[in-house]
Backbone bond lengths (Angstrom), bond angles and torsions (degrees), N, CA, C in turn:
res aa  C-N    CA-C-N  psi(-1)  N-CA   C-N-CA  omega(-1)  CA-C   N-CA-C  phi
1 M - - - 1.483 - - 1.572 110.53 -
2 D 1.318 114.29 144.65 1.424 118.13 177.85 1.435 109.87 -81.17
3 T 1.294 121.97 148.72 1.454 126.93 161.43 1.392 116.02 -117.59
4 A 1.231 120.01 154.23 1.564 125.22 -173.97 1.564 104.18 -57.03
5 S 1.263 109.01 134.83 1.442 118.22 -178.84 1.609 110.86 -89.31
6 S 1.269 116.90 -5.56 1.542 117.38 169.92 1.469 110.59 -72.67
7 N 1.430 110.17 177.58 1.497 110.80 -178.44 1.606 113.98 -94.26
8 L 1.382 114.70 32.45 1.490 117.88 173.06 1.452 107.79 -76.91
9 P 1.345 116.77 135.82 1.480 122.46 -177.87 1.566 107.03 -61.05
10 I 1.332 109.72 137.00 1.586 120.34 173.26 1.466 108.70 -106.46
11 L 1.373 117.73 138.35 1.509 120.98 171.36 1.540 108.32 -59.48
12 D 1.383 107.20 147.13 1.517 112.00 171.30 1.483 110.49 -66.91
13 G 1.371 119.48 135.20 1.423 122.27 -177.12 1.515 111.26 82.30
14 E 1.303 113.48 112.57 1.508 122.48 -172.70 1.573 105.21 -74.51
15 R 1.378 115.75 140.34 1.444 120.09 169.82 1.389 110.50 -93.77
16 T 1.265 126.08 122.29 1.420 129.47 -175.79 1.589 110.25 -68.48
17 C 1.169 116.15 142.52 1.490 119.49 -179.66 1.500 113.85 -96.70
18 A 1.358 113.09 -2.27 1.568 118.63 -175.90 1.557 108.90 -120.69
19 A 1.335 116.45 28.50 1.413 123.40 -169.90 1.602 113.93 -76.85
20 S 1.251 112.02 -18.18 1.438 116.62 -175.58 1.540 113.77 -124.38
21 Y 1.388 114.38 164.05 1.521 112.87 176.87 1.484 109.70 -71.53
22 A 1.298 119.52 -35.23 1.555 121.51 178.69 1.448 108.31 -53.39
23 L 1.403 122.62 -53.12 1.380 120.07 -169.90 1.503 109.65 -72.72
24 G 1.358 117.78 -31.61 1.402 119.59 176.25 1.618 115.32 -63.18
25 S 1.446 110.42 -33.05 1.414 119.62 173.82 1.553 113.44 -64.85
26 I 1.348 113.11 -40.39 1.454 120.67 -179.68 1.601 109.24 -62.97
27 E 1.348 112.40 -43.20 1.439 120.01 -174.54 1.616 109.52 -67.65
28 K 1.362 110.51 -39.75 1.491 116.29 177.73 1.523 112.18 -67.18
29 Y 1.346 115.57 -35.57 1.414 116.57 178.97 1.514 116.76 -67.45
30 Y 1.329 115.69 -37.05 1.440 119.49 174.94 1.406 116.82 -78.17
31 D 1.312 117.66 -28.16 1.398 122.75 173.14 1.573 109.23 -61.97
32 Q 1.426 113.76 -51.17 1.485 121.24 -176.55 1.505 112.50 -66.92
33 C 1.317 115.72 -35.26 1.595 119.97 -163.32 1.582 105.48 -102.14
34 W 1.356 118.86 1.80 1.480 116.35 -173.67 1.542 111.52 -53.83
35 S 1.335 112.36 -41.85 1.528 117.08 -174.12 1.470 111.36 -58.58
36 D 1.308 115.69 -36.51 1.527 123.21 175.25 1.564 110.62 -55.17
37 Y 1.352 106.13 -60.98 1.561 112.03 179.84 1.495 111.94 -60.75
38 H 1.384 121.63 -37.04 1.458 123.82 -179.86 1.492 111.44 -63.62
39 Y 1.353 120.51 -48.65 1.394 119.29 -174.33 1.508 117.74 -89.25
40 F 1.362 116.91 -18.17 1.449 121.14 -172.53 1.574 111.05 -107.64
41 W 1.398 117.87 -20.80 1.396 115.81 -167.00 1.530 113.66 -124.50
42 H 1.280 115.95 -65.89 1.560 115.29 -171.99 1.492 113.36 -83.04
43 D 1.336 117.18 154.00 1.370 123.98 -176.40 1.534 111.16 -125.77
44 T 1.341 115.18 169.18 1.511 118.26 -177.38 1.501 112.88 -73.28
45 A 1.410 118.88 -4.20 1.417 118.70 -179.39 1.543 110.19 -90.49
46 S 1.358 116.18 -12.86 1.452 119.32 -174.76 1.634 114.21 -145.24
47 Y 1.347 115.88 -30.67 1.382 118.11 177.73 1.481 108.97 59.88
48 A 1.311 120.69 29.51 1.388 124.95 -173.91 1.559 110.38 -95.99
49 L 1.292 115.04 139.69 1.515 120.90 178.02 1.576 106.94 -104.87
50 H 1.300 120.63 8.27 1.498 118.43 -173.79 1.538 105.46 -103.76
51 F 1.377 111.92 179.98 1.529 121.31 -175.74 1.594 104.23 -88.32
52 G 1.315 108.95 146.42 1.486 119.27 -176.76 1.564 111.04 -85.80
53 F 1.328 112.56 155.88 1.526 125.12 177.63 1.492 106.94 -104.92
54 W 1.351 116.38 122.95 1.469 119.24 -175.50 1.560 107.85 -112.96
55 D 1.293 121.23 131.16 1.457 125.38 168.34 1.604 106.00 -128.47
56 E 1.292 115.00 -178.67 1.378 122.33 -173.01 1.562 116.53 -62.21
57 D 1.317 111.45 -15.75 1.527 114.16 175.53 1.588 115.68 -101.09
58 T 1.376 111.04 0.41 1.479 113.19 -176.00 1.572 103.63 -85.40
59 R 1.481 109.90 138.60 1.451 122.29 -173.09 1.499 112.20 -119.76
60 S 1.335 117.15 -14.22 1.492 114.19 -172.73 1.510 107.45 -151.23
61 H 1.309 114.64 164.72 1.573 120.11 172.49 1.444 110.14 -59.27
62 S 1.374 115.27 -43.75 1.496 112.55 -179.48 1.455 117.12 -59.13
63 E 1.356 114.46 -43.80 1.489 119.81 173.56 1.449 116.54 -55.24
64 S 1.355 115.71 -38.97 1.459 123.68 179.84 1.485 113.06 -63.19
65 L 1.420 115.41 -38.77 1.403 117.21 -178.53 1.529 110.90 -70.65
66 N 1.432 118.21 -42.39 1.478 116.61 171.46 1.382 114.79 -63.33
67 N 1.211 121.32 -28.08 1.499 124.23 176.51 1.499 110.20 -61.27
68 T 1.237 117.02 -37.48 1.520 118.67 171.42 1.416 115.25 -61.13
69 N 1.410 117.27 -47.27 1.334 119.94 171.07 1.469 119.33 -52.84
70 R 1.345 113.67 -48.84 1.387 119.44 174.84 1.421 117.52 -59.02
71 M 1.392 118.69 -42.12 1.434 122.37 175.49 1.557 111.93 -57.57
72 M 1.344 114.93 -45.70 1.424 118.64 -179.25 1.504 111.05 -62.98
73 A 1.239 121.25 -45.20 1.399 128.24 -175.62 1.720 110.03 -64.75
74 E 1.398 114.67 -38.81 1.441 117.22 172.27 1.441 116.56 -59.96
75 Y 1.395 112.18 -46.06 1.409 117.26 -177.14 1.479 109.75 -67.85
76 A 1.278 116.05 -31.94 1.558 121.44 -176.06 1.514 107.80 -77.81
77 G 1.298 116.97 -24.51 1.470 120.81 -178.27 1.672 108.50 68.81
78 I 1.280 117.14 38.98 1.389 120.85 -179.76 1.488 112.97 -58.59
79 K 1.286 117.66 123.20 1.470 122.96 173.23 1.544 115.80 -115.02
80 T 1.313 113.26 163.41 1.453 119.58 175.17 1.423 111.37 -50.70
81 G 1.405 116.21 130.53 1.475 116.56 173.02 1.534 109.24 92.34
82 D 1.311 122.31 -12.19 1.521 119.93 179.58 1.522 110.40 -63.74
83 R 1.324 111.26 150.36 1.471 118.66 164.92 1.452 109.73 -99.05
84 V 1.340 114.22 127.01 1.510 120.07 -171.83 1.582 106.75 -125.61
85 L 1.283 112.21 145.53 1.431 120.66 171.91 1.482 107.60 -113.95
86 D 1.452 114.04 129.23 1.467 119.50 174.76 1.640 99.22 -105.76
87 A 1.402 108.32 104.28 1.370 115.90 -178.64 1.639 112.28 -85.70
88 G 1.231 113.65 94.83 1.483 121.99 -173.28 1.511 109.53 95.37
89 C 1.282 114.18 72.50 1.483 121.03 -166.15 1.554 118.86 -82.28
90 G 1.401 115.62 -16.35 1.487 115.19 -172.30 1.422 109.03 67.07
91 V 1.329 117.75 -132.10 1.519 120.34 -178.19 1.594 108.42 -91.84
92 G 1.255 118.81 -0.95 1.519 124.16 178.69 1.427 115.38 92.21
93 G 1.405 114.69 14.78 1.483 113.69 177.47 1.501 119.24 -55.22
94 T 1.310 119.70 -40.97 1.463 120.77 176.06 1.484 114.75 -69.31
95 A 1.349 111.76 -34.28 1.532 119.19 179.77 1.522 105.63 -63.32
96 V 1.278 118.07 -46.14 1.478 118.44 -179.36 1.501 112.97 -66.32
97 W 1.349 115.87 -34.19 1.538 120.50 173.01 1.458 111.62 -60.40
98 V 1.382 118.96 -44.41 1.425 125.75 -177.32 1.526 111.88 -67.49
99 A 1.305 116.30 -46.61 1.431 121.57 -176.86 1.531 112.19 -66.56
100 S 1.264 115.87 -42.87 1.448 120.12 175.69 1.465 121.27 -63.99
101 R 1.276 115.21 -25.14 1.398 128.68 -177.13 1.489 116.34 -94.75
102 Y 1.306 112.54 -41.89 1.485 117.63 -172.03 1.568 112.89 -113.00
103 E 1.368 115.49 0.16 1.521 116.99 -176.84 1.509 108.97 57.99
104 A 1.245 117.37 35.13 1.513 120.33 179.04 1.460 111.42 -91.25
105 S 1.266 120.46 168.63 1.499 124.89 173.28 1.566 105.93 -108.15
106 V 1.328 111.83 119.82 1.514 119.09 -176.14 1.517 111.25 -110.31
107 S 1.313 116.18 125.01 1.487 119.90 175.09 1.548 103.61 -104.66
108 C 1.270 119.16 126.35 1.470 123.44 -179.82 1.451 108.57 -104.42
109 V 1.307 115.82 142.50 1.452 117.44 173.02 1.561 108.94 -134.73
110 T 1.265 118.31 141.80 1.575 128.83 179.21 1.484 109.33 -154.59
111 V 1.299 111.15 150.89 1.487 116.60 176.38 1.458 109.10 -91.45
112 T 1.406 122.36 3.66 1.418 125.44 -175.34 1.481 109.22 -109.53
113 R 1.348 116.02 106.57 1.454 116.27 -171.40 1.509 111.14 -75.37
114 S 1.378 118.89 -19.44 1.427 115.47 175.67 1.684 107.26 -69.78
115 E 1.199 120.66 -31.67 1.369 122.32 175.37 1.468 115.22 -60.04
116 I 1.285 109.35 -40.25 1.617 115.19 176.70 1.508 110.66 -62.52
117 A 1.307 116.06 -42.45 1.445 116.62 175.92 1.485 112.44 -63.16
118 R 1.237 114.05 -41.24 1.559 113.58 178.81 1.412 111.96 -68.68
119 G 1.341 119.10 -38.50 1.367 121.35 173.94 1.524 119.89 -59.17
120 R 1.265 113.69 -41.84 1.484 119.83 169.57 1.535 117.96 -62.98
121 R 1.345 116.79 -32.89 1.394 120.33 170.15 1.429 113.76 -65.31
122 L 1.400 113.73 -34.31 1.461 120.34 179.43 1.405 111.81 -65.14
123 L 1.360 118.03 -35.64 1.444 120.28 179.53 1.426 116.66 -74.00
124 K 1.294 123.16 -13.06 1.518 127.06 -178.01 1.562 108.15 -62.52
125 G 1.275 113.49 127.06 1.440 113.81 -178.89 1.493 121.42 90.18
126 M 1.411 114.36 -12.16 1.449 121.04 -178.19 1.491 115.22 -95.70
127 R 1.367 114.85 -7.43 1.430 116.06 178.44 1.565 113.16 59.40
128 L 1.366 110.52 39.72 1.439 117.55 -179.68 1.546 114.77 -127.35
129 N 1.392 115.55 13.85 1.338 124.32 -174.88 1.530 111.79 -62.11
130 E 1.388 117.08 -31.27 1.437 119.97 177.26 1.562 110.49 -82.41
131 S 1.291 119.75 -20.42 1.419 122.13 -176.54 1.558 114.76 -97.20
132 V 1.331 121.84 -18.69 1.383 122.94 -175.83 1.511 104.38 -134.20
133 T 1.317 115.60 120.14 1.416 123.82 -178.17 1.525 113.62 -124.53
134 F 1.304 125.83 153.88 1.348 132.10 -175.96 1.483 114.87 -122.77
135 S 1.362 118.36 137.66 1.417 122.07 171.52 1.607 111.81 -144.08
136 C 1.258 108.31 150.31 1.524 111.68 178.33 1.473 112.74 -94.42
137 Q 1.346 113.28 104.31 1.451 123.57 -168.66 1.524 106.68 -145.49
138 D 1.302 114.65 151.31 1.435 128.02 164.50 1.511 114.83 -78.93
139 H 1.371 121.86 111.10 1.398 118.09 -176.25 1.505 119.98 -57.80
140 S 1.251 116.79 -10.32 1.507 119.85 179.24 1.559 106.79 -100.11
141 H 1.269 124.31 -6.09 1.492 128.21 175.35 1.446 107.39 -139.42
142 L 1.284 120.38 79.88 1.439 125.97 -173.50 1.508 112.16 -89.48
143 A 1.315 116.17 149.90 1.368 123.71 -174.72 1.632 118.18 -96.53
144 F 1.373 108.73 10.46 1.444 119.05 178.55 1.532 110.03 -93.18
145 R 1.377 113.84 149.37 1.450 117.01 178.97 1.515 110.75 -74.08
146 S 1.309 120.46 165.53 1.452 126.01 -172.51 1.613 105.20 -66.95
147 D 1.304 113.01 157.15 1.395 125.12 165.10 1.579 110.18 65.75
148 C 1.344 117.79 39.83 1.403 126.11 -176.54 1.522 120.51 -88.33
149 F 1.358 110.26 -40.26 1.391 115.64 -167.43 1.512 112.88 -118.82
150 D 1.430 110.58 155.01 1.418 116.94 178.05 1.447 112.62 -88.36
151 V 1.416 116.13 -26.26 1.409 123.32 179.87 1.501 109.54 -139.85
152 V 1.394 114.05 133.44 1.531 115.78 160.99 1.463 109.44 -114.67
153 Y 1.233 122.61 129.94 1.492 122.93 168.62 1.502 110.95 -123.17
154 S 1.236 112.91 157.88 1.505 125.79 177.86 1.621 107.21 -145.25
155 I 1.378 107.10 117.24 1.420 112.78 176.03 1.511 107.95 -114.93
156 E 1.402 115.01 110.34 1.442 125.34 178.73 1.543 109.38 56.40
157 S 1.258 118.48 35.61 1.459 118.09 172.87 1.516 115.45 -128.15
158 M 1.287 118.21 -14.76 1.510 125.14 174.44 1.539 104.37 -58.56
159 C 1.410 117.06 -39.11 1.429 120.50 -174.79 1.499 114.48 -49.61
160 Y 1.423 116.53 -30.08 1.522 123.26 -176.10 1.522 106.10 -75.11
161 A 1.244 126.75 -14.57 1.432 123.52 -176.31 1.519 108.81 -77.50
162 P 1.367 119.54 122.12 1.380 122.70 -179.61 1.379 111.65 -58.62
163 D 1.278 120.98 -37.15 1.430 132.05 -177.79 1.516 108.31 -120.00
164 K 1.441 116.22 100.12 1.409 114.72 -176.96 1.579 115.40 -69.34
165 A 1.377 112.32 -23.06 1.526 116.17 178.16 1.495 110.51 -63.62
166 V 1.394 117.25 -41.63 1.436 125.52 177.74 1.619 108.90 -57.39
167 F 1.329 110.95 -52.27 1.519 114.57 177.50 1.524 111.32 -53.65
168 L 1.353 123.56 -43.99 1.315 124.41 177.91 1.550 119.02 -64.54
169 Q 1.350 109.23 -37.27 1.493 114.44 174.67 1.524 115.43 -68.35
170 E 1.424 111.38 -35.56 1.515 114.21 173.37 1.567 112.92 -65.81
171 A 1.396 115.46 -40.83 1.498 117.97 173.78 1.556 110.71 -55.61
172 F 1.281 112.02 -50.22 1.470 119.53 -179.74 1.491 113.87 -51.86
173 R 1.419 112.19 -45.60 1.442 119.75 -178.47 1.611 112.19 -61.09
174 V 1.399 115.65 -41.57 1.392 109.02 -168.06 1.579 107.93 -97.41
175 L 1.307 118.78 -0.34 1.450 121.11 167.94 1.506 111.03 -72.16
176 K 1.425 112.14 144.04 1.470 119.40 165.79 1.483 111.73 -69.42
177 P 1.235 118.55 152.59 1.655 120.25 171.14 1.530 106.64 -53.36
178 G 1.311 115.04 126.08 1.500 120.55 -176.18 1.514 110.23 92.37
179 G 1.368 120.85 -5.87 1.428 121.84 175.94 1.455 114.66 -61.82
180 R 1.451 118.23 158.09 1.431 115.23 -178.91 1.539 108.69 -120.52
181 L 1.291 115.09 147.60 1.477 126.02 177.15 1.398 109.53 -112.46
182 V 1.357 119.84 129.48 1.516 123.87 171.76 1.448 107.96 -134.13
183 V 1.290 112.21 130.16 1.570 125.54 178.96 1.436 109.56 -123.18
184 L 1.344 116.38 120.75 1.511 117.19 164.42 1.473 107.08 -114.84
185 D 1.450 110.81 131.15 1.478 111.52 -170.24 1.649 104.75 -169.82
186 G 1.295 115.49 179.11 1.349 124.47 170.98 1.550 113.42 -85.81
187 F 1.379 111.67 149.27 1.498 113.07 -178.79 1.546 108.59 -139.81
188 R 1.213 117.53 142.67 1.474 122.63 174.62 1.455 106.73 -61.53
189 T 1.328 120.55 146.86 1.502 126.61 170.09 1.472 109.79 -93.69
190 N 1.277 114.83 -17.79 1.522 114.64 179.65 1.453 111.39 -158.30
191 R 1.290 119.48 155.31 1.563 120.19 177.96 1.573 107.90 -86.55
192 L 1.298 116.45 -21.31 1.538 119.08 -174.73 1.463 105.40 -116.31
193 F 1.455 111.06 120.88 1.460 121.45 170.06 1.434 111.34 -115.72
194 S 1.268 122.28 164.50 1.444 123.30 168.08 1.511 107.53 -72.01
195 S 1.396 112.81 167.48 1.510 114.64 -175.48 1.427 107.53 -63.50
196 Q 1.333 122.95 -40.37 1.429 122.11 -179.84 1.592 115.45 -66.08
197 E 1.293 112.93 -36.34 1.519 116.94 176.72 1.610 109.27 -71.54
198 N 1.383 113.25 -36.44 1.380 113.79 178.98 1.484 114.77 -64.67
199 S 1.378 114.99 -43.03 1.462 121.63 176.43 1.549 110.32 -61.33
200 L 1.210 119.57 -42.37 1.576 118.64 172.26 1.390 114.02 -63.03
201 F 1.306 121.35 -39.08 1.364 124.76 179.97 1.489 117.70 -62.61
202 Q 1.416 108.13 -54.36 1.500 122.20 176.72 1.559 113.50 -60.66
203 N 1.213 117.14 -40.71 1.554 119.08 176.25 1.459 111.66 -66.27
204 W 1.397 118.06 -31.37 1.479 120.31 173.82 1.499 108.63 -59.98
205 L 1.370 110.62 -65.19 1.372 125.68 -173.98 1.574 114.43 -51.92
206 R 1.315 111.76 -46.42 1.525 119.20 179.51 1.477 109.12 -55.79
207 A 1.328 114.57 -48.93 1.546 119.01 -177.27 1.503 112.65 -59.50
208 W 1.285 118.48 -30.87 1.485 122.88 179.02 1.579 108.34 -101.00
209 V 1.240 121.34 20.19 1.490 129.38 170.04 1.495 110.83 51.45
210 I 1.414 111.23 37.09 1.494 118.32 172.05 1.471 110.44 -100.67
211 S 1.329 115.90 130.32 1.473 119.73 -176.76 1.506 109.60 -67.22
212 D 1.382 117.41 -56.52 1.393 120.33 -179.90 1.504 106.22 -166.96
213 L 1.352 118.65 166.04 1.437 126.35 172.17 1.600 111.53 -108.81
214 S 1.215 117.20 147.69 1.451 121.90 176.78 1.526 109.45 -95.40
215 T 1.274 117.38 160.50 1.475 119.62 172.47 1.507 104.75 -80.71
216 A 1.450 109.46 166.56 1.458 112.92 -177.60 1.472 111.03 -72.08
217 S 1.391 119.01 -37.75 1.440 122.61 174.57 1.450 115.81 -56.99
218 S 1.378 115.79 -38.10 1.421 116.26 -175.41 1.471 108.81 -76.65
219 L 1.357 121.61 -28.17 1.464 121.42 175.90 1.544 111.18 -80.58
220 L 1.229 126.28 -24.01 1.355 132.69 176.65 1.663 104.16 -62.91
221 G 1.413 106.04 -49.23 1.425 118.44 -175.41 1.689 110.88 -65.65
222 F 1.424 110.32 -38.64 1.494 110.14 176.78 1.532 112.37 -69.38
223 A 1.307 113.67 -33.97 1.514 118.42 -176.62 1.583 109.42 -63.77
224 Q 1.391 112.54 -48.72 1.305 118.99 -173.98 1.659 110.05 -69.21
225 A 1.287 118.75 -36.07 1.525 124.27 172.16 1.493 109.01 -64.31
226 T 1.344 117.16 -30.65 1.435 113.31 179.77 1.475 114.13 -71.81
227 G 1.402 116.85 -30.13 1.410 121.36 -178.82 1.578 112.30 131.41
228 F 1.376 112.07 -4.03 1.504 109.65 177.14 1.609 114.09 -69.63
229 R 1.228 108.83 146.54 1.563 113.38 179.18 1.473 102.62 -117.85
230 D 1.461 110.77 171.45 1.411 121.99 179.18 1.523 113.81 53.95
231 C 1.298 111.90 32.78 1.488 117.54 -174.92 1.584 109.52 -72.05
232 L 1.346 111.15 146.24 1.458 117.20 176.54 1.482 108.18 -152.64
233 F 1.309 114.55 161.06 1.458 120.55 176.41 1.532 107.24 -140.49
234 R 1.311 117.34 123.20 1.471 123.26 -179.46 1.598 108.88 -118.27
235 E 1.250 120.23 117.11 1.399 130.04 173.80 1.549 111.17 -71.89
236 I 1.292 123.07 121.85 1.369 128.09 -177.54 1.585 112.90 -122.98
237 T 1.348 116.64 16.59 1.400 120.95 -175.92 1.559 113.11 -42.96
238 P 1.434 115.49 -47.64 1.476 111.34 -174.38 1.542 114.18 -61.36
239 H 1.296 115.75 -28.23 1.412 115.72 179.84 1.659 117.28 -78.85
240 V 1.341 105.73 -17.12 1.496 111.76 176.93 1.568 111.95 -97.88
241 R 1.260 120.76 -14.24 1.441 122.14 -177.77 1.510 112.75 -55.34
242 P 1.285 119.64 -39.92 1.495 116.68 172.90 1.419 115.42 -54.22
243 S 1.273 119.04 -37.59 1.480 121.90 -174.18 1.600 101.06 -75.09
244 L 1.308 116.26 -49.55 1.480 120.30 -176.24 1.600 106.93 -55.26
245 R 1.321 120.12 -42.05 1.439 126.55 179.74 1.540 112.50 -63.37
246 R 1.374 111.20 -43.16 1.455 116.67 177.21 1.579 110.58 -59.62
247 L 1.328 116.54 -46.83 1.438 119.83 178.10 1.448 114.58 -56.27
248 K 1.473 118.13 -39.42 1.424 122.78 -176.55 1.513 107.31 -66.52
249 R 1.366 116.57 -50.89 1.497 123.57 175.47 1.536 115.39 -52.09
250 L 1.182 117.59 -48.93 1.454 121.12 174.47 1.471 115.23 -57.26
251 A 1.407 114.77 -43.34 1.464 121.47 177.76 1.468 112.10 -68.48
252 G 1.431 119.05 -38.22 1.376 121.59 175.83 1.519 116.00 -59.09
253 V 1.372 115.52 -40.57 1.417 125.53 174.30 1.549 114.50 -63.52
254 F 1.324 118.37 -42.56 1.327 125.88 -175.92 1.515 115.28 -82.77
255 R 1.346 115.77 -24.34 1.482 119.76 -173.29 1.489 114.26 -55.61
256 P 1.268 123.48 -47.70 1.498 120.32 177.34 1.502 118.71 -51.09
257 L 1.340 108.63 -42.23 1.453 113.92 175.52 1.517 114.46 -74.24
258 S 1.237 119.37 -34.43 1.438 124.78 169.19 1.461 113.49 -57.35
259 T 1.325 115.87 -43.82 1.491 119.20 177.25 1.452 116.04 -62.42
260 L 1.410 113.80 -41.90 1.514 121.20 175.40 1.410 111.24 -61.91
261 L 1.367 119.87 -46.42 1.490 123.79 -179.71 1.547 112.50 -65.62
262 Y 1.325 115.78 -35.85 1.420 122.54 172.16 1.586 115.27 -63.98
263 V 1.316 116.75 -45.37 1.493 124.44 176.42 1.594 105.23 -60.15
264 L 1.323 118.05 -42.48 1.464 121.07 -172.94 1.514 110.12 -82.86
265 G 1.374 117.33 0.55 1.441 120.93 179.73 1.461 118.94 75.90
266 M 1.341 112.52 24.30 1.572 122.58 -176.10 1.565 110.15 -102.38
267 R 1.216 114.01 -10.18 1.425 121.70 177.19 1.539 110.36 -134.99
268 S 1.372 116.60 135.17 1.475 119.10 -178.08 1.553 111.92 -74.80
269 S 1.308 115.81 169.63 1.387 120.49 175.64 1.522 109.81 -59.82
270 S 1.352 117.44 -44.43 1.425 122.53 -177.96 1.668 109.07 -59.42
271 Q 1.184 116.45 -43.46 1.392 126.81 176.39 1.545 112.71 -57.11
272 H 1.297 113.94 -50.77 1.507 121.22 -175.02 1.636 104.00 -72.84
273 A 1.313 117.71 -37.79 1.515 118.92 -178.95 1.443 111.35 -67.92
274 N 1.422 115.92 -26.76 1.441 119.67 -177.87 1.490 109.98 -66.41
275 V 1.296 119.49 -37.16 1.464 127.77 -174.89 1.569 101.40 -72.19
276 T 1.335 120.23 -49.37 1.418 123.11 -178.09 1.659 113.37 -55.50
277 A 1.425 107.20 -40.13 1.419 116.91 -178.56 1.550 110.11 -61.88
278 A 1.336 113.12 -35.12 1.487 120.05 -175.47 1.563 110.58 -64.17
279 I 1.397 114.64 -30.12 1.384 123.33 174.75 1.600 109.60 -79.37
280 L 1.281 116.08 -44.40 1.461 115.61 -176.65 1.626 114.67 -67.67
281 Q 1.309 113.15 -30.98 1.450 116.68 177.08 1.630 109.28 -59.71
282 W 1.338 114.07 -32.31 1.542 114.15 -177.28 1.520 106.14 -77.31
283 E 1.327 117.59 -39.78 1.535 123.05 -178.66 1.475 105.06 -57.23
284 A 1.406 116.08 -48.30 1.522 120.49 -178.70 1.578 114.06 -61.48
285 V 1.239 115.78 -42.81 1.607 119.25 -178.29 1.584 103.87 -70.39
286 K 1.313 116.86 -32.90 1.552 108.63 -178.22 1.505 111.27 -74.81
287 L 1.310 117.89 -19.88 1.496 120.97 174.91 1.561 111.55 -92.14
288 H 1.375 115.30 3.23 1.427 119.53 169.68 1.595 107.86 70.33
289 L 1.330 114.34 31.51 1.470 117.00 179.15 1.658 106.90 -87.19
290 W 1.218 116.27 -16.33 1.503 117.34 176.04 1.424 109.23 -148.55
291 A 1.333 117.50 163.16 1.361 125.98 174.92 1.530 111.46 -139.69
292 Y 1.308 113.65 166.52 1.471 115.99 179.77 1.527 103.70 -115.37
293 G 1.422 112.68 142.02 1.461 115.16 -172.90 1.568 104.74 -161.42
294 I 1.465 110.80 171.97 1.403 127.82 178.04 1.486 109.03 -108.86
295 L 1.308 117.19 130.20 1.456 125.73 170.64 1.459 111.32 -109.40
296 Y 1.302 123.26 126.21 1.486 125.43 -175.88 1.518 106.38 -131.51
297 G 1.330 113.32 149.33 1.520 119.16 177.33 1.652 105.40 -171.91
298 V 1.364 110.57 154.49 1.437 119.30 -173.54 1.556 103.24 -125.70
299 K 1.370 113.17 134.20 1.419 122.00 178.37 1.531 112.08 -72.09
300 G 1.315 115.30 115.07 1.469 120.16 175.34 1.497 115.33 -47.86
301 S 1.369 118.35 135.47 1.427 121.78 173.26 1.509 115.99 -77.48
C-alpha cells in the first residue's frame, strides 16, 4: 500500500484500502469504466470526473468542471500554505487545480490504485510532485494522525461511504481545530419512495456501486453531532442540471453500441450498467428523488 509522500504524519500500522468487498467493488467499477469517463467526460483542462456547475457565464463543459472546483475552494476558504485532503480524489484533477492556484499542499486518497497511477502520470511535467501526493486509503478509515489538515473536501465521493456519519467523524478527526469541511455530492430528497421510485433509485445507485444516499437534514444532523459548527447545506441542483442532462444525452447516444458490444462480450456487465445508470440518474432527478448540494462545516476549536 502507498502512503502519502508528504511530511504529514501517518498512523503507525497501515490501514488497508482493499479490506472489504465494498471497497473492492468500487475499485473494480472504476477500473472497468475508466474508458467511459476518459472519452466522454473529463478533459485536459480539468481532468475532472465530477459534475459541472453552470451559471449564466458558463460557455462549455470544461468551464463548468472548473467552476465546481472554484466553488469548493471558495467555500473551503483555501489559502496559500494550507494542508488539504482530497477525500476520494479520482485521478487528482481537482487537487492539481487547487495546488497550482493556491500553492497549497494536497494529499489525495482513493481506493482505486489505477487512479493513483494515472494521477502520478498527470503530475509529470507540472512541478507539483511536492505539492500533490497520492495514497491508497479508504476515506472513512484514514491513516493520517489527528489534526493534520486545514481543509478536507470530498467531491462526489462521500456517497461511497456505507456510513456517512463515520466519514464525517473521520474528516473531523484529521482536521485541525478551525479546519473546514466541504462536501459536494448527491442527496436523497426523501427517505420514503414508492416501490417504483425506489426500484429506479436503487438500480441507478447499484450500477454506480453506491450503497445509498443520505438526506441533507440527516447529514447536517450527523455533522453537528460530530462537533462541526457553522454547518450549512446549499442545494445547487439547478446549476448542475445541465451537466446531468449532458451525461444522459451522451449515454443515450452510446447505449445502442454499448448494448451490442455487451452482447458480443466486448463490454462487461459493469460497463454496460454504467451507461444505463447515466440515464437513470436523470430520470431520478426529474422525479426529484435526489438533489445535488454542498455541505459545509468547521471543526470547533
